[in-house]
N, CA, C and O atoms as a GROMACS GRO file, in nm:
protein
  312
    1MET      N    1   9.725  10.421   9.622
    1MET     CA    2   9.835  10.428   9.529
    1MET      C    3   9.861  10.288   9.476
    1MET      O    4   9.840  10.188   9.545
    2LEU      N    5   9.906  10.283   9.354
    2LEU     CA    6   9.941  10.155   9.294
    2LEU      C    7  10.091  10.134   9.305
    2LEU      O    8  10.170  10.220   9.266
    3LEU      N    9  10.131  10.019   9.358
    3LEU     CA   10  10.272   9.982   9.368
    3LEU      C   11  10.298   9.863   9.278
    3LEU      O   12  10.225   9.764   9.282
    4GLU      N   13  10.405   9.873   9.198
    4GLU     CA   14  10.453   9.761   9.119
    4GLU      C   15  10.599   9.740   9.153
    4GLU      O   16  10.678   9.835   9.152
    5ILE      N   17  10.635   9.616   9.184
    5ILE     CA   18  10.776   9.580   9.204
    5ILE      C   19  10.810   9.480   9.095
    5ILE      O   20  10.753   9.372   9.087
    6ILE      N   21  10.906   9.519   9.011
    6ILE     CA   22  10.939   9.440   8.894
    6ILE      C   23  11.088   9.404   8.898
    6ILE      O   24  11.173   9.489   8.922
    7THR      N   25  11.118   9.276   8.874
    7THR     CA   26  11.256   9.229   8.863
    7THR      C   27  11.281   9.196   8.716
    7THR      O   28  11.187   9.195   8.636
    8PRO      N   29  11.406   9.169   8.678
    8PRO     CA   30  11.431   9.130   8.539
    8PRO      C   31  11.354   9.004   8.497
    8PRO      O   32  11.327   8.984   8.378
    9ASP      N   33  11.319   8.919   8.592
    9ASP     CA   34  11.252   8.793   8.563
    9ASP      C   35  11.100   8.801   8.562
    9ASP      O   36  11.034   8.736   8.481
   10LYS      N   37  11.044   8.882   8.655
   10LYS     CA   38  10.898   8.883   8.668
   10LYS      C   39  10.852   8.999   8.753
   10LYS      O   40  10.932   9.067   8.817
   11ARG      N   41  10.722   9.022   8.753
   11ARG     CA   42  10.659   9.120   8.843
   11ARG      C   43  10.632   9.045   8.974
   11ARG      O   44  10.560   8.945   8.974
   12ILE      N   45  10.689   9.093   9.084
   12ILE     CA   46  10.672   9.020   9.210
   12ILE      C   47  10.562   9.078   9.299
   12ILE      O   48  10.518   9.013   9.394
   13PHE      N   49  10.516   9.201   9.267
   13PHE     CA   50  10.407   9.259   9.346
   13PHE      C   51  10.337   9.364   9.262
   13PHE      O   52  10.401   9.443   9.192
   14GLU      N   53  10.204   9.366   9.269
   14GLU     CA   54  10.125   9.472   9.206
   14GLU      C   55   9.993   9.481   9.281
   14GLU      O   56   9.912   9.388   9.277
   15ASP      N   57   9.973   9.593   9.351
   15ASP     CA   58   9.851   9.609   9.429
   15ASP      C   59   9.840   9.753   9.475
   15ASP      O   60   9.936   9.830   9.469
   16GLU      N   61   9.722   9.790   9.522
   16GLU     CA   62   9.700   9.919   9.585
   16GLU      C   63   9.756   9.914   9.727
   16GLU      O   64   9.737   9.816   9.799
   17VAL      N   65   9.827  10.019   9.767
   17VAL     CA   66   9.891  10.022   9.898
   17VAL      C   67   9.865  10.155   9.967
   17VAL      O   68   9.828  10.254   9.904
   18ASN      N   69   9.884  10.155  10.100
   18ASN     CA   70   9.874  10.278  10.179
   18ASN      C   71  10.009  10.346  10.196
   18ASN      O   72  10.017  10.468  10.197
   19SER      N   73  10.116  10.266  10.209
   19SER     CA   74  10.250  10.323  10.228
   19SER      C   75  10.357  10.225  10.184
   19SER      O   76  10.337  10.104  10.180
   20VAL      N   77  10.475  10.283  10.152
   20VAL     CA   78  10.591  10.204  10.112
   20VAL      C   79  10.713  10.267  10.176
   20VAL      O   80  10.728  10.389  10.174
   21ILE      N   81  10.801  10.185  10.232
   21ILE     CA   82  10.930  10.231  10.283
   21ILE      C   83  11.036  10.164  10.198
   21ILE      O   84  11.037  10.042  10.180
   22LEU      N   85  11.127  10.247  10.144
   22LEU     CA   86  11.226  10.200  10.047
   22LEU      C   87  11.369  10.226  10.096
   22LEU      O   88  11.393  10.324  10.166
   23PRO      N   89  11.464  10.138  10.058
   23PRO     CA   90  11.604  10.157  10.100
   23PRO      C   91  11.680  10.245   9.999
   23PRO      O   92  11.746  10.194   9.909
   24GLY      N   93  11.671  10.376  10.015
   24GLY     CA   94  11.744  10.469   9.928
   24GLY      C   95  11.894  10.462   9.953
   24GLY      O   96  11.938  10.412  10.057
   25ILE      N   97  11.971  10.512   9.860
   25ILE     CA   98  12.116  10.504   9.875
   25ILE      C   99  12.166  10.590   9.991
   25ILE      O  100  12.276  10.567  10.043
   26ASP      N  101  12.088  10.690  10.032
   26ASP     CA  102  12.125  10.775  10.147
   26ASP      C  103  12.043  10.743  10.271
   26ASP      O  104  12.046  10.820  10.368
   27GLY      N  105  11.971  10.632  10.270
   27GLY     CA  106  11.889  10.593  10.384
   27GLY      C  107  11.747  10.561  10.342
   27GLY      O  108  11.708  10.586  10.228
   28PHE      N  109  11.672  10.506  10.435
   28PHE     CA  110  11.534  10.468  10.407
   28PHE      C  111  11.445  10.592  10.392
   28PHE      O  112  11.469  10.694  10.457
   29PHE      N  113  11.343  10.583  10.306
   29PHE     CA  114  11.245  10.690  10.293
   29PHE      C  115  11.108  10.629  10.265
   29PHE      O  116  11.098  10.519  10.212
   30GLY      N  117  11.006  10.703  10.301
   30GLY     CA  118  10.869  10.655  10.285
   30GLY      C  119  10.795  10.730  10.176
   30GLY      O  120  10.827  10.844  10.143
   31VAL      N  121  10.696  10.662  10.121
   31VAL     CA  122  10.609  10.722  10.020
   31VAL      C  123  10.465  10.700  10.063
   31VAL      O  124  10.423  10.587  10.091
   32LEU      N  125  10.390  10.810  10.069
   32LEU     CA  126  10.247  10.806  10.101
   32LEU      C  127  10.168  10.865   9.985
   32LEU      O  128  10.226  10.917   9.890
   33LYS      N  129  10.037  10.856   9.992
   33LYS     CA  130   9.950  10.909   9.887
   33LYS      C  131   9.983  11.056   9.859
   33LYS      O  132  10.011  11.132   9.951
   34ASP      N  133   9.978  11.093   9.732
   34ASP     CA  134  10.003  11.230   9.684
   34ASP      C  135  10.147  11.276   9.706
   34ASP      O  136  10.172  11.396   9.717
   35HIS      N  137  10.241  11.182   9.712
   35HIS     CA  138  10.383  11.216   9.724
   35HIS      C  139  10.427  11.294   9.600
   35HIS      O  140  10.375  11.272   9.491
   36ALA      N  141  10.521  11.382   9.618
   36ALA     CA  142  10.576  11.458   9.505
   36ALA      C  143  10.644  11.363   9.406
   36ALA      O  144  10.698  11.260   9.447
   37PRO      N  145  10.641  11.395   9.278
   37PRO     CA  146  10.709  11.311   9.179
   37PRO      C  147  10.858  11.300   9.209
   37PRO      O  148  10.922  11.397   9.250
   38MET      N  149  10.913  11.181   9.189
   38MET     CA  150  11.056  11.162   9.215
   38MET      C  151  11.106  11.036   9.148
   38MET      O  152  11.030  10.945   9.116
   39ILE      N  153  11.238  11.032   9.128
   39ILE     CA  154  11.308  10.913   9.084
   39ILE      C  155  11.428  10.902   9.177
   39ILE      O  156  11.496  11.001   9.204
   40SER      N  157  11.455  10.780   9.228
   40SER     CA  158  11.565  10.761   9.321
   40SER      C  159  11.631  10.625   9.300
   40SER      O  160  11.566  10.527   9.264
   41ALA      N  161  11.762  10.621   9.323
   41ALA     CA  162  11.834  10.494   9.322
   41ALA      C  163  11.810  10.424   9.456
   41ALA      O  164  11.793  10.488   9.559
   42LEU      N  165  11.809  10.292   9.451
   42LEU     CA  166  11.787  10.210   9.571
   42LEU      C  167  11.908  10.121   9.594
   42LEU      O  168  11.975  10.079   9.500
   43LYS      N  169  11.935  10.093   9.722
   43LYS     CA  170  12.043  10.001   9.756
   43LYS      C  171  11.984   9.871   9.808
   43LYS      O  172  11.862   9.857   9.819
   44LYS      N  173  12.070   9.777   9.838
   44LYS     CA  174  12.027   9.649   9.893
   44LYS      C  175  11.953   9.671  10.024
   44LYS      O  176  11.998   9.747  10.110
   45GLY      N  177  11.839   9.604  10.039
   45GLY     CA  178  11.762   9.618  10.162
   45GLY      C  179  11.620   9.570  10.144
   45GLY      O  180  11.586   9.504  10.045
   46LEU      N  181  11.537   9.604  10.242
   46LEU     CA  182  11.397   9.561  10.241
   46LEU      C  183  11.305   9.672  10.194
   46LEU      O  184  11.318   9.788  10.235
   47VAL      N  185  11.211   9.637  10.106
   47VAL     CA  186  11.100   9.724  10.071
   47VAL      C  187  10.985   9.681  10.160
   47VAL      O  188  10.941   9.566  10.155
   48LYS      N  189  10.936   9.774  10.243
   48LYS     CA  190  10.829   9.743  10.337
   48LYS      C  191  10.701   9.809  10.290
   48LYS      O  192  10.696   9.929  10.264
   49VAL      N  193  10.596   9.728  10.278
   49VAL     CA  194  10.470   9.771  10.218
   49VAL      C  195  10.356   9.750  10.317
   49VAL      O  196  10.348   9.645  10.382
   50THR      N  197  10.268   9.848  10.327
   50THR     CA  198  10.141   9.832  10.398
   50THR      C  199  10.031   9.844  10.294
   50THR      O  200  10.015   9.949  10.232
   51ASP      N  201   9.955   9.736  10.275
   51ASP     CA  202   9.852   9.738  10.171
   51ASP      C  203   9.723   9.799  10.223
   51ASP      O  204   9.715   9.841  10.338
   52LYS      N  205   9.622   9.805  10.137
   52LYS     CA  206   9.495   9.870  10.171
   52LYS      C  207   9.422   9.805  10.288
   52LYS      O  208   9.344   9.871  10.356
   53SER      N  209   9.448   9.676  10.312
   53SER     CA  210   9.385   9.608  10.425
   53SER      C  211   9.472   9.614  10.550
   53SER      O  212   9.445   9.544  10.648
   54SER      N  213   9.576   9.698  10.548
   54SER     CA  214   9.672   9.717  10.658
   54SER      C  215   9.761   9.596  10.683
   54SER      O  216   9.826   9.588  10.787
   55ALA      N  217   9.766   9.503  10.589
   55ALA     CA  218   9.860   9.390  10.598
   55ALA      C  219   9.999   9.440  10.557
   55ALA      O  220  10.012   9.528  10.472
   56HIS      N  221  10.101   9.381  10.620
   56HIS     CA  222  10.239   9.421  10.593
   56HIS      C  223  10.309   9.316  10.507
   56HIS      O  224  10.292   9.196  10.528
   57HIS      N  225  10.387   9.364  10.412
   57HIS     CA  226  10.465   9.277  10.324
   57HIS      C  227  10.608   9.330  10.320
   57HIS      O  228  10.630   9.450  10.333
   58GLN      N  229  10.705   9.240  10.300
   58GLN     CA  230  10.844   9.280  10.285
   58GLN      C  231  10.904   9.206  10.167
   58GLN      O  232  10.878   9.088  10.145
   59PHE      N  233  10.986   9.280  10.091
   59PHE     CA  234  11.054   9.222   9.977
   59PHE      C  235  11.200   9.263   9.983
   59PHE      O  236  11.231   9.381   9.996
   60GLU      N  237  11.290   9.167   9.975
   60GLU     CA  238  11.433   9.198   9.977
   60GLU      C  239  11.479   9.224   9.835
   60GLU      O  240  11.452   9.146   9.743
   61ILE      N  241  11.550   9.337   9.818
   61ILE     CA  242  11.603   9.370   9.686
   61ILE      C  243  11.754   9.388   9.696
   61ILE      O  244  11.808   9.413   9.804
   62GLU      N  245  11.822   9.376   9.583
   62GLU     CA  246  11.967   9.394   9.577
   62GLU      C  247  12.003   9.534   9.531
   62GLU      O  248  12.122   9.567   9.521
   63GLY      N  249  11.905   9.616   9.502
   63GLY     CA  250  11.926   9.752   9.452
   63GLY      C  251  11.825   9.777   9.341
   63GLY      O  252  11.744   9.690   9.310
   64GLY      N  253  11.831   9.896   9.283
   64GLY     CA  254  11.741   9.927   9.173
   64GLY      C  255  11.708  10.074   9.166
   64GLY      O  256  11.785  10.159   9.210
   65VAL      N  257  11.591  10.103   9.110
   65VAL     CA  258  11.544  10.240   9.090
   65VAL      C  259  11.395  10.244   9.120
   65VAL      O  260  11.322  10.148   9.094
   66VAL      N  261  11.349  10.356   9.177
   66VAL     CA  262  11.206  10.375   9.200
   66VAL      C  263  11.162  10.504   9.132
   66VAL      O  264  11.234  10.604   9.132
   67GLU      N  265  11.041  10.500   9.074
   67GLU     CA  266  10.979  10.619   9.019
   67GLU      C  267  10.844  10.637   9.090
   67GLU      O  268  10.766  10.542   9.100
   68VAL      N  269  10.819  10.758   9.138
   68VAL     CA  270  10.692  10.793   9.201
   68VAL      C  271  10.629  10.902   9.116
   68VAL      O  272  10.689  11.008   9.096
   69LEU      N  273  10.509  10.878   9.065
   69LEU     CA  274  10.443  10.976   8.980
   69LEU      C  275  10.292  10.954   8.982
   69LEU      O  276  10.244  10.846   8.948
   70LYS      N  277  10.218  11.056   9.023
   70LYS     CA  278  10.071  11.054   9.022
   70LYS      C  279  10.015  10.930   9.093
   70LYS      O  280   9.933  10.857   9.038
   71ASN      N  281  10.059  10.908   9.216
   71ASN     CA  282  10.012  10.797   9.300
   71ASN      C  283  10.036  10.660   9.239
   71ASN      O  284   9.961  10.566   9.262
   72ARG      N  285  10.143  10.650   9.160
   72ARG     CA  286  10.187  10.522   9.107
   72ARG      C  287  10.336  10.509   9.137
   72ARG      O  288  10.414  10.599   9.106
   73ILE      N  289  10.373  10.397   9.198
   73ILE     CA  290  10.511  10.372   9.238
   73ILE      C  291  10.559  10.250   9.160
   73ILE      O  292  10.499  10.143   9.167
   74ILE      N  293  10.667  10.268   9.085
   74ILE     CA  294  10.724  10.157   9.012
   74ILE      C  295  10.866  10.135   9.063
   74ILE      O  296  10.951  10.224   9.056
   75VAL      N  297  10.891  10.014   9.116
   75VAL     CA  298  11.023   9.975   9.162
   75VAL      C  299  11.082   9.878   9.061
   75VAL      O  300  11.026   9.770   9.039
   76LEU      N  301  11.192   9.916   9.000
   76LEU     CA  302  11.266   9.825   8.912
   76LEU      C  303  11.381   9.772   8.996
   76LEU      O  304  11.481   9.841   9.018
   77ALA      N  305  11.367   9.648   9.042
   77ALA     CA  306  11.458   9.591   9.141
   77ALA      C  307  11.551   9.487   9.079
   77ALA      O  308  11.517   9.420   8.981
   78GLU      N  309  11.667   9.476   9.139
   78GLU     CA  310  11.762   9.372   9.099
   78GLU      C  311  11.743   9.252   9.189
   78GLU      O  312  11.812   9.152   9.174
   0.00000   0.00000   0.00000
């Protein structure tokens, strides 16, 4: 799956990933390959990413929105 994390200033991450854990407004949720399409609001917290080489990355966000569609995840973060 392709993950993009975009802030108003710049794109902070773009790569193929195995999984993503996001801070939804009702709690954390994960996204794996072939996830159902969705759009969700995000709250302040950590976006946790496992990339294709099984390396782990974390990005702190102040909130935002995520769209999941056809194995592409776009996070518009504050």
